[in-house]
N, C-alpha and C positions, 0 to 999 in steps of 0.2 A: 439113403445116405451111403450105404454099403456099395450100391451100384456105382455111385459117383467116384468113390475111392478106387474101386476095381477098374473102372474105365481110365482113371488118371494113372494108376500103376501100369496098366496095359500100354497106355500111350508112352509112358516113360521108357518102358522096355522096348517097344516096337519102333519108336520114333527117335530114340537116342536123344531125347530132350536134355540139353545141357543144364538147364536150370529147373528141373522138375520140382525142386524144393520151393520155388517161388510161386506164390499164389497167382500172380498175373499170368505166367506161362501156363499154369494148370487151367486157368479159366479160358485162355485162348485155345488150348488143346480141346477143351470140352465144347466151346462154342463154334469152333471152325474145323480143325483138323480131323477130329473124330467124326463130325457130321459129314465132311467131304468123303472120308473113307467109307462110311455106311451108305452114303448116297450113290457112290460109284458101284459098290457091291449090289445095291438094290435097284440100280438104274432109276433113281429117284431125283429127277431134275428139280422138283420143287424144294426138296430138302437142301440141295446144293445151292439153289438160288437164294435161300434164306441166309446163307453165310456171307453174302455180298451186300455192300451198301448199294442203293439204287443208282448211284452215280459212279460206280466202280469201273475201272478200265483194265483190260487185259492187254499186255504188251507181249507180242510174239514176234521175234525177229525185228524187222523194221516197220512193223505194223502195230497200230493201236486200235483197239476195238472196244466199243461200249459193252459192258457186261451183258446187256440185253441181247445183243447180237451174238456174243460168244455162247450164251446159254441156249439160244435157238439152235446153233450149230451142234453143241454138245447133246442137246435133247434128240436131235435127229440121229446122231451117232448111237446114242443109247437105244433108241427105238429100233434102229437097224440091227444092232447087236442082239437085242432080244428076239427079233424076228428070225435071225440066223442061228439062234441057240447058243450064242456066245455069252461068256461071263467076263467080268473084269474086277480088278481090285487095284487100290492105290495105297501106298504107305509113304511116310515122310521121315526124313532124318535131317537134323539141323546142323549147319556149320556155325551159325551165330543167331542169337536171339537178343534183340535190344528192345526194351519196353519200359514204359512208365505206367502210370495209372490209367491213361487214356489213349496212348499211341504205342504202336509196335512196328518194328521192322525185322523181318526174319529171312534168313537165307538158308539154303540147303539143297537137297536132292529129293525128288520124288521118284518112286519106282511104280510104274504103271504096268500091270500084267493083264493080258487078256488070253482067254482060252476059248478056242473055237469049238464048234459042235463035234469035231473029230478028236478033240482032246489036245490039239496042238497049242502050245503056249508061246506067246510072244511077250518079251519083256523089254521095256524101255526105261532108261534112267535119264532124268532131265534136271539140270540145275535150275533153281527158281529163286525168286525174291518176292516177298509179299509185304505190303504195307497195310496196316490195320488201324482202325479207330474203335474206341468204345463208345457206343451210342445206346442210351436207355438200358444201361447195365449189361450190354451184350457186345461181344467183339464181332466186327464185320471187316471183310476185306474191302479196301478202296483201290488197291492196285495189286495185280498179279503179273509177274513178269517171268515168262519161260525163256530161259537163256539158251544154252547149248545142250545138245544131247551129250551125255557122258557115259561112263562105263561102270561095270560092277565093282571094279577095284576102288573107284572113287566113292561109290556107295558104301562099301565095306569099311573104308577109311573113316567114315563118320560114326562107326560103332563105338 
């Protein structure tokens, strides 16, 4: 129980969750955003896959891709990064969070950071939108839309 509250508080501070007092946003953070962050850090594609509905869609630019295809591509990238000695992390900040008991729509920016084997860090900031549903008492992504790459100032404005 203490671990759950610690994770929730950590997410509130690191993700700038506007409605951390709301139980729904806390459960979404626990079921999805925290899992995604850990999965990226651990290069664990199975954990990441568990946050998506089996019919989920990723929208990237003018392209829509079934989640199964996106996960294969991401898994390949994770495997290559591990082989090259690179590490990665991702964190999230929210511009808006709309939810009820079974559906949610969230917008914000994610910060993706990778460090190569020489210690060189590359940081990318990306606007995103996500649509989620609650199935069997667990939140799952049904749509992830990566919009435009943005900048550090926009990221910091969400603090």
